[in-house]
C-alpha positions in Angstrom: 0.0 0.0 0.0 1.1 3.7 0.0 3.1 3.4 3.2 5.3 0.7 1.4 5.4 2.4 -2.0 9.1 3.2 -1.7 9.9 -0.4 -1.1 9.7 -2.6 -4.3 10.2 -5.7 -2.2 7.0 -5.0 -0.1 5.5 -8.1 1.3 2.1 -6.7 0.2 3.1 -6.9 -3.4 4.7 -10.2 -4.0 5.0 -9.6 -7.8 7.7 -6.9 -7.0 10.1 -9.6 -6.1 9.7 -11.6 -9.3 11.8 -10.9 -12.4 11.5 -12.8 -15.7 14.7 -13.0 -17.7 14.4 -14.0 -21.4 17.4 -14.5 -23.6 18.1 -17.3 -26.4 21.8 -17.2 -25.3 22.1 -19.5 -22.3 25.3 -18.1 -21.1 24.1 -14.6 -21.0 20.8 -15.8 -19.4 22.7 -17.6 -16.7 24.8 -14.5 -15.9 21.8 -12.1 -15.6 19.9 -14.7 -13.5 22.9 -15.1 -11.1 23.3 -11.3 -10.5 19.6 -10.8 -9.8 19.3 -13.8 -7.6 22.2 -12.6 -5.5 20.3 -9.2 -5.1 17.4 -11.1 -3.4 15.0 -11.3 -6.3 13.0 -14.4 -7.4 14.1 -15.2 -10.9 12.6 -17.2 -13.7 14.5 -17.7 -16.9 13.3 -18.6 -20.4 15.2 -19.0 -23.7 12.0 -19.3 -25.8 10.2 -15.8 -26.2 6.8 -17.6 -26.8 7.2 -19.5 -23.4 8.2 -16.4 -21.8 5.0 -14.5 -22.8 3.0 -17.5 -21.8 4.6 -17.5 -18.4 4.0 -13.8 -17.9 0.4 -14.1 -18.7 0.0 -16.8 -15.9 2.1 -14.9 -13.3 2.6 -11.2 -12.8 6.3 -10.1 -12.6 7.5 -6.8 -11.4 10.2 -6.6 -14.1 11.2 -8.4 -17.2 14.7 -8.4 -18.6 14.5 -9.4 -22.4 17.1 -9.7 -25.2 16.3 -7.5 -28.0 16.9 -9.9 -30.9 15.6 -13.5 -30.6 14.1 -16.0 -33.0 10.2 -16.0 -33.3 9.5 -12.8 -31.2 11.6 -9.8 -30.8 12.3 -8.4 -27.3 9.9 -5.5 -28.0 7.1 -7.8 -29.1 7.6 -9.8 -25.8 7.5 -6.5 -23.9 4.3 -5.4 -25.7 2.6 -8.7 -24.9 3.6 -8.8 -21.4 2.4 -5.2 -20.7 -0.9 -5.9 -22.3 -1.6 -8.4 -19.6 0.3 -6.6 -16.8 0.7 -3.0 -17.5 2.8 -2.3 -14.4 5.5 -4.8 -15.4 8.7 -2.9 -16.2 10.8 -4.1 -19.1 14.7 -3.7 -19.4 16.0 -4.6 -22.8 19.4 -6.3 -23.4 20.8 -5.4 -26.8 23.9 -6.4 -28.6 23.5 -3.5 -31.1 25.7 -0.5 -30.6 23.5 1.8 -32.6 21.3 4.4 -30.9 18.2 3.6 -33.1 17.4 0.4 -31.2 17.6 2.2 -27.9 15.3 4.9 -29.1 12.9 2.4 -30.5 12.9 0.5 -27.1 12.2 3.6 -25.1 9.4 4.7 -27.5 7.7 1.3 -26.9 7.5 2.0 -23.1 10.6 0.1 -22.1 12.0 1.3 -18.8 15.7 1.2 -19.9 18.2 -0.7 -22.1 21.6 -2.2 -21.4 24.2 -2.9 -24.1 25.6 -6.4 -23.7 29.1 -5.1 -24.9 29.1 -2.9 -21.7 27.5 -5.4 -19.3 28.2 -4.6 -15.7 26.7 -6.6 -12.9 26.3 -3.6 -10.6 24.8 -1.5 -13.3 22.3 -4.3 -14.2 21.3 -4.6 -10.5 20.8 -0.8 -10.3 18.6 -0.6 -13.4 16.5 -3.5 -12.4 16.1 -2.0 -8.9 15.1 1.2 -10.4 12.5 -0.4 -12.6 10.9 -2.2 -9.6 10.9 1.2 -7.8 9.1 2.8 -10.7 6.6 0.0 -10.7 6.0 0.5 -6.9 5.5 4.3 -7.5 3.0 3.6 -10.4 1.1 1.0 -8.3 0.9 3.4 -5.4 -0.5 6.2 -7.7 -3.0 3.7 -9.2 -4.1 2.7 -5.6 -4.3 6.4 -4.7 -6.4 7.2 -7.8 -8.6 4.2 -7.1 -9.0 5.4 -3.5 -10.0 8.9 -4.6 -12.6 7.5 -7.1 -13.8 5.1 -4.3 -14.0 8.1 -2.0 -16.0 10.2 -4.5 -18.3 7.3 -5.0 -18.8 6.9 -1.2 -19.4 10.6 -0.7 -22.0 10.5 -3.4 -23.7 7.6 -1.6 -23.4 9.4 1.7 -25.2 12.5 0.2 -27.7 10.3 -1.5 -28.6 8.0 1.4 -28.3 10.9 3.8 -31.1 12.7 1.8 -33.3 9.7 2.0 -32.7 9.3 5.8 -33.4 13.0 6.3 -36.8 12.5 4.7 -38.0 9.5 6.4 -41.2 10.0 8.3 -41.1 7.1 10.7 -38.3 5.7 13.1 -38.6 2.2 11.8 -38.1 3.3 8.2 -35.2 5.6 9.2 -33.3 2.9 11.0 -33.7 0.6 8.0 -32.3 3.2 5.7 -29.5 3.9 8.1 -28.5 0.3 8.2 -28.6 0.0 4.4 -26.5 3.2 4.0 -23.9 2.0 6.5 -23.6 -1.3 4.6 -23.2 0.4 1.3 -20.6 3.0 2.5 -18.3 0.4 4.3 -18.9 -2.9 2.6 -19.5 -4.3 6.1 -21.0 -7.9 6.3 -23.0 -7.0 9.5 -24.5 -3.6 10.5 -26.8 -2.7 13.4 -28.1 0.3 15.2 -28.5 0.4 19.0 -30.6 3.2 20.7 -29.7 3.5 24.3 -30.9 5.1 27.5 -27.9 6.1 29.4 -27.7 5.8 33.1 -25.9 3.7 35.9 -27.1 0.8 33.9 -27.3 1.4 30.1 -30.6 0.1 28.6 -30.8 -0.9 25.0 -34.2 0.6 24.1 -34.3 -0.4 20.4 -32.1 -2.4 18.0 -32.3 -2.5 14.2 -30.2 -4.5 11.6 -28.3 -7.7 12.0 -28.0 -10.2 14.8 -30.3 -8.2 17.0 -32.5 -10.9 18.4 -32.9 -10.4 22.1 -31.0 -7.1 22.3 -33.9 -4.7 23.0 -34.5 -4.5 26.7 -31.0 -5.6 27.8 -29.6 -3.7 30.7 -25.8 -3.4 30.7 -23.8 -3.0 33.9 -21.4 0.0 34.5 -18.4 -0.4 32.2 -19.9 -3.3 30.2 -19.7 -3.2 26.5 -17.9 -1.6 23.5 -21.1 -0.3 22.1 -21.8 2.0 25.1 -18.1 3.0 25.1 -18.3 4.1 21.6 -21.6 6.0 22.3 -19.8 8.0 24.9 -16.9 8.8 22.8 -16.4 11.6 20.3 -14.9 9.5 17.4 -16.2 5.8 18.3 -14.3 2.6 18.6 -12.5 0.7 15.9 -10.8 -2.7 16.5 -9.6 -5.6 14.6 -11.4 -8.2 16.8 -14.0 -6.9 19.3 -13.6 -10.1 21.5 -10.0 -9.0 22.3 -11.0 -5.7 23.8 -11.4 -5.6 27.7 -14.9 -3.8 27.4 -16.2 -6.6 25.0 -19.5 -7.9 26.1 -21.1 -10.8 24.4 -24.6 -9.4 25.3 -24.3 -6.3 23.2 -21.2 -6.6 20.9 -21.3 -10.0 19.4 -21.6 -9.9 15.7 -20.7 -13.2 14.2 -18.5 -13.0 11.1 -15.3 -14.7 10.0 -14.0 -11.5 8.5 -11.9 -8.9 10.5 -12.9 -5.4 11.8 -15.5 -4.1 14.3 -16.2 -0.4 14.3 -18.8 1.7 16.1 -19.5 5.5 16.0 -21.8 7.5 18.3 -25.3 8.4 17.2 -26.3 11.6 19.1 -28.6 14.4 18.7 -31.1 16.0 21.1 -33.0 13.2 22.6 -31.1 10.5 20.5 -28.4 8.5 22.2 -27.1 5.5 20.5 -24.4 3.8 18.4 -24.0 2.6 14.8 -22.0 -0.6 14.5 -20.4 -2.4 11.5 -18.5 -5.6 11.6 -16.6 -7.9 9.1 -15.0 -6.6 6.0 -12.4 -8.1 3.7 -9.3 -6.3 4.7 -10.9 -4.7 7.5 -11.9 -1.2 8.0 -10.0 1.9 7.3 -9.9 5.5 8.9 -11.9 6.6 5.8 -14.7 4.3 6.7 -14.8 5.6 10.2 -15.0 9.2 8.9 -17.8 8.4 6.5 -19.6 6.4 9.1 -19.4 9.3 11.6 -20.7 11.7 8.9 -23.6 9.3 8.3 -24.4 9.0 12.1 -24.5 12.8 12.4 -27.2 13.1 9.7 -29.1 10.2 11.2 -29.0 11.6 14.7 -30.6 14.8 13.4 -33.2 12.9 11.4 -33.9 10.5 14.3 -34.5 13.3 16.7 -36.7 15.1 14.3 -38.8 11.9 13.4 -39.1 11.0 17.2 -40.5 14.4 17.7 -42.9 14.1 14.8 -44.1 10.8 16.0 -44.7 12.1 19.4 -46.7 15.0 17.9 -48.6 12.7 15.8 -49.5 10.5 18.7 -50.7 13.5 20.6 -52.6 14.7 17.5 -54.2 11.3 17.1 -55.1 11.1 20.9 -56.6 14.5 20.8 -58.7 13.7 17.7 -60.0 10.5 19.2 -60.8 12.3 22.3 -62.7 15.1 20.5 -64.8 12.6 18.6 -65.5 10.7 21.8 -66.9 14.0 23.3 -69.0 14.6 20.3 -70.4 11.1 20.4 -71.5 11.7 24.0 -73.1 15.1 23.3 -74.8 13.9 20.0 -76.1 10.4 21.0 -78.0 10.0 17.7 -74.9 10.5 15.6 -72.7 8.2 17.6 -70.2 6.5 15.3 -71.0 8.8 12.4 -67.7 10.5 12.4 -65.7 7.2 12.4 -67.9 5.8 9.6 -67.5 9.0 7.4 -63.7 8.6 7.9 -63.8 4.9 6.9 -65.9 5.8 3.8 -63.5 8.6 2.9 -60.6 6.4 3.1 -62.2 3.9 0.8 -62.5 6.6 -1.9 -59.0 8.2 -1.3 -57.4 5.0 -2.4 -58.6 5.6 -5.9 -57.6 9.4 -6.1 -53.9 9.0 -6.4 -53.3 10.9 -3.2 -50.0 10.7 -1.3 -49.9 9.1 2.0 -49.8 12.5 3.7 -52.8 13.6 1.8 -54.8 10.5 2.6 -53.9 10.9 6.2 -55.1 14.5 6.3 -58.3 13.5 4.5 -58.9 10.8 7.1 -58.6 13.0 10.1 -60.5 15.9 8.3 -63.3 13.3 7.8 -63.1 12.2 11.4 -63.4 15.8 12.7 -65.8 17.2 10.0 -68.7 17.7 12.5 -66.5 18.7 15.5 -68.0 22.1 15.6 -71.3 20.4 17.0 -69.7 20.2 20.4 -70.2 23.9 20.7 -73.9 23.6 19.8 -76.5 23.0 22.5 -77.3 19.3 22.9 -81.1 20.0 22.6 -80.4 21.5 19.2 -78.6 18.4 18.2 -81.3 16.0 19.4 -84.6 17.7 18.8 -86.5 17.6 15.6 -85.2 20.7 13.6 -87.0 24.0 13.4 -86.1 26.7 11.1 -84.0 28.4 13.9 -82.3 25.1 14.9 -81.4 24.5 11.2 -79.8 27.9 11.1 -77.9 27.2 14.3 -76.8 23.8 12.9 -75.5 25.4 9.7 -72.9 27.1 11.9 -71.1 24.0 12.8 -68.4 24.1 9.9 -67.5 27.5 11.0 -67.4 26.6 14.7 -65.2 23.5 13.9 -62.9 25.8 12.0 -62.6 28.2 14.9 -62.2 25.3 17.4 -59.2 23.7 15.5 -57.6 26.7 14.2 -55.3 27.6 17.2 -53.7 24.2 17.1 -50.9 24.1 14.3 -51.1 20.3 13.7 -54.8 20.6 12.6 -54.0 23.4 10.1 -54.2 21.0 7.1 -57.5 19.7 8.1 -59.2 23.1 8.4 -60.4 23.4 4.7 -62.0 20.0 4.9 -63.9 20.8 8.0 -65.0 24.2 6.8 -66.2 23.1 3.4 -67.7 19.7 3.8 -71.2 21.2 3.3 -70.4 23.1 0.1 -72.2 21.9 -3.0 -70.9 21.3 -6.5 -73.5 23.6 -8.0 -72.5 26.5 -5.6 -75.7 26.1 -3.4 -74.0 24.9 -0.2 -72.6 26.6 2.9 -70.9 28.5 4.5 -69.1 30.2 1.6 -71.2 29.1 -1.4 -68.1 27.6 -3.2 -68.8 25.8 -6.5 -67.1 23.1 -8.5 -63.2 22.7 -8.1 -63.2 25.8 -5.8 -64.2 23.3 -3.2 -61.2 21.6 -1.7 -61.0 17.9 -3.0 -60.9 16.5 0.5 -64.2 18.3 1.3 -65.8 17.0 -1.9 -65.0 13.5 -0.8 -66.3 14.0 2.7 -69.5 15.6 1.4 -70.4 12.4 -0.4 -69.5 10.1 2.5 -71.3 12.2 5.0 -74.4 12.3 2.8 -74.4 8.4 2.3 -73.9 7.8 6.1 -76.7 10.2 7.1 -79.0 8.5 4.6 -78.3 5.0 6.0 -78.3 5.8 9.7 -80.6 7.6 12.0 -78.2 10.4 12.4 -80.6 13.3 12.0 -83.6 13.5 14.5 -86.7 11.9 13.0 -85.1 10.6 9.9 -85.7 7.1 8.6 -82.6 5.3 7.3 -82.5 4.1 3.8 -81.1 0.7 2.5 -77.6 0.9 1.1 -78.8 0.5 -2.5 -81.4 3.3 -1.9 -78.8 5.6 -0.4 -76.5 4.9 -3.4 -79.3 5.9 -5.8 -79.8 9.1 -3.8 -76.0 9.9 -3.9 -76.1 9.3 -7.7 -79.0 11.6 -8.1 -76.9 14.4 -6.6 -74.2 14.0 -9.3 -73.3 17.4 -10.9 -75.6 19.2 -8.5 -74.7 18.5 -4.9 -71.6 16.4 -5.6 -68.5 16.1 -7.7 -69.3 13.6 -10.5 -65.9 11.9 -10.2 -66.1 11.4 -6.5 -69.7 10.0 -6.8 -68.6 7.5 -9.6 -65.6 6.3 -7.4 -67.6 6.2 -4.3 -70.4 4.1 -5.6 -67.9 1.6 -7.5 -65.8 1.3 -4.3 -68.6 0.8 -2.0 -70.2 -2.0 -4.1 -66.9 -3.8 -4.2 -65.8 -3.3 -0.7 -68.9 -2.8 1.5 -68.3 -6.1 3.1 -65.0 -4.7 4.6 -66.6 -1.8 6.3 -67.4 -2.2 10.0 -70.4 -0.2 11.3 
């Protein structure tokens, strides 16, 4: 590798010790071989240039010393064929010609150097061959450096690409899945895992994702136990050849069964997030570059995890509050008990066919669930008594009351248009704003159909007689283009007929 680049006899590059000598003159062949062997090199000799080429294609040599003029193939032809297979092999030409032309021709063909047989000197030969091996070592080192740069650029691209996906993940489980995949791609590790920890006198493994994690969640580690907690508390992490040899190793949290070398863990911290990202097993082990990339990935993941956890907590609170509000409405409006949940289920049924994103479908569901929430601000006697003209006027206020009730809570902002507009009509004759056609938010158009169908099939309004499902579908179809969006009606009727058996009253 780079640290051995100046040593052509590096143990990491066995080809650097091998020299192929090719000459059809046995005496000269023997002399050259003896000089190079005494210099500590592994020498193979060939008198036949064709056999030499075959040998060089089967085994890589650091250098080849070839006679320029031989029967069958010239020394330059041999050099060309060897370098086609092993471009780093350096060729030194032996020539009995005294003219400069042969030397120039040899150098033009990529030969490292040439030696005149008439001026043969053992010391000079050793120096030239040694120089050719040093040049090969430098070229090899440069190639490895270039490969490393290209690999680094590719890994950085992967880091950015996978980091972007991680930053956009909406759920902790999905984020951890992406993190494991990104760490595997960046390091080439055989095994990857993420541990989320709760620090304290005893460290609790709260959550585990990735490889070999069975039984990890819920494990409590004693003070000073485990490499993973040690890495979680450090700035740079822990990198060892074999985790089992470290005094802090704990089979309970660090065991990652692989026959390949290398175990590395980096801290995963941000805000409420405290954990560790671990990789194990890689051909050739892990390098400092892998640790650097893994730390960068862990920093991005820590921020994303903290954000996602906060969003999930907010969503849990939002869901709980929504269910609580619906429960209050059901107690106040006993005749309409279950209406909100049924309308949400019917709306979900239609949203599958509208090509909505998951976020849009979720907003529609909760908008449908809370569409009548303004009724909790209406006196119970108005909700339960047969409607008079005044009571109908009061009841028509519930979309506005729902809007005002939910508006102060930021998380409900995306539901406001659904709640406010679910009694608008396609022909503009609805309330509270008299919107028409596509002026009405799409989610509100869906809820309008679902709401009407559920009112027709249940005793939701005081004194109303419920219709059969087929009668109610006919009534909804009769409102196509007047009360309701034609597309929504068509989808609703088709979906209901296909999936009515899946709906729970």
